[in-house]
N, C-alpha and C positions, 0 to 999 in steps of 0.2 A: 581145544574147547573143555568148560567145567561140564562136567555131568552129576548130576543129582539122582539116584534111586530110591524107589521107594518100598521097602519091602528088606525083607535081609533072608528070605530064604534061598532054598538049590538056585532059583532062577536068577536072580538076585545075585548070587556069586559068580552066575556063568557071563554076567554081563558088566560085572566087573572086573572082571578078567577079562572079559574083549572088548572092554574101557581103554583099559593099561594096554593090551596087543598093540589096539590103534596109535596108542602113544597119546592119546585124550588123558585129562585129569578125572579122575572122582576126587570131587569136592563135599558129600555131603552122603551119608545114610540114613534115612529117614523110615523109623518104623514104628508101631505102638508098644513093641516092647524092647526096651533099653538095654536088657543085656543083650538081644539078638544084636541090636544094632551097635550095640559098641565091639562087641566081638569080631563081626566084619569089617569097622572099622580103622580097628586094629592092624587087622589082618591087611590093609587095603592102605592104610596109612592116610586115614582122610577121619573127615569131622563123622560126628552122629547126631541125630535127632529124635526125638519123640514129638514132635510137632513140625507139620507142614503149614500151618494156615499163616 
Protein backbone atom coordinates (compact mmCIF):
# COMPACT_ATOMS: atom_id res chain seq x y z
CA UNK A 1 0.00 0.00 0.00
CA UNK A 2 1.22 3.52 -0.78
CA UNK A 3 0.72 5.93 2.11
CA UNK A 4 0.92 9.71 2.55
CA UNK A 5 1.49 11.46 5.86
CA UNK A 6 0.24 14.97 6.58
CA UNK A 7 2.55 16.61 9.07
CA UNK A 8 6.19 15.97 9.90
CA UNK A 9 6.39 16.14 13.66
CA UNK A 10 6.95 13.46 16.26
CA UNK A 11 3.76 11.52 15.48
CA UNK A 12 4.54 11.61 11.75
CA UNK A 13 7.98 10.12 12.44
CA UNK A 14 6.42 7.35 14.50
CA UNK A 15 3.84 6.65 11.82
CA UNK A 16 6.50 6.64 9.09
CA UNK A 17 8.49 4.04 11.00
CA UNK A 18 5.35 1.92 11.50
CA UNK A 19 4.50 2.15 7.79
CA UNK A 20 7.96 0.91 6.89
CA UNK A 21 7.84 -1.85 9.50
CA UNK A 22 4.57 -3.12 8.01
CA UNK A 23 6.20 -3.27 4.59
CA UNK A 24 4.12 -0.49 3.07
CA UNK A 25 5.50 2.38 1.01
CA UNK A 26 5.61 5.92 2.35
CA UNK A 27 4.96 7.86 -0.83
CA UNK A 28 4.91 11.47 0.39
CA UNK A 29 5.23 13.66 3.47
CA UNK A 30 3.11 16.77 3.27
CA UNK A 31 3.25 19.73 5.63
CA UNK A 32 3.08 23.51 5.48
CA UNK A 33 6.71 23.70 6.65
CA UNK A 34 8.91 22.91 3.65
CA UNK A 35 12.17 22.32 5.52
CA UNK A 36 10.53 19.93 7.98
CA UNK A 37 8.91 18.01 5.12
CA UNK A 38 12.22 17.81 3.26
CA UNK A 39 14.06 16.48 6.28
CA UNK A 40 11.60 13.69 7.05
CA UNK A 41 11.21 12.80 3.37
CA UNK A 42 14.97 12.51 2.99
CA UNK A 43 15.18 10.24 6.05
CA UNK A 44 12.34 8.06 4.73
CA UNK A 45 13.42 8.15 1.06
CA UNK A 46 10.13 9.55 -0.24
CA UNK A 47 8.70 12.68 -1.84
CA UNK A 48 7.72 15.82 0.05
CA UNK A 49 5.20 18.57 -0.55
CA UNK A 50 3.74 21.68 1.04
CA UNK A 51 0.46 21.40 -0.87
CA UNK A 52 -2.19 18.75 -0.28
CA UNK A 53 -5.04 20.11 -2.41
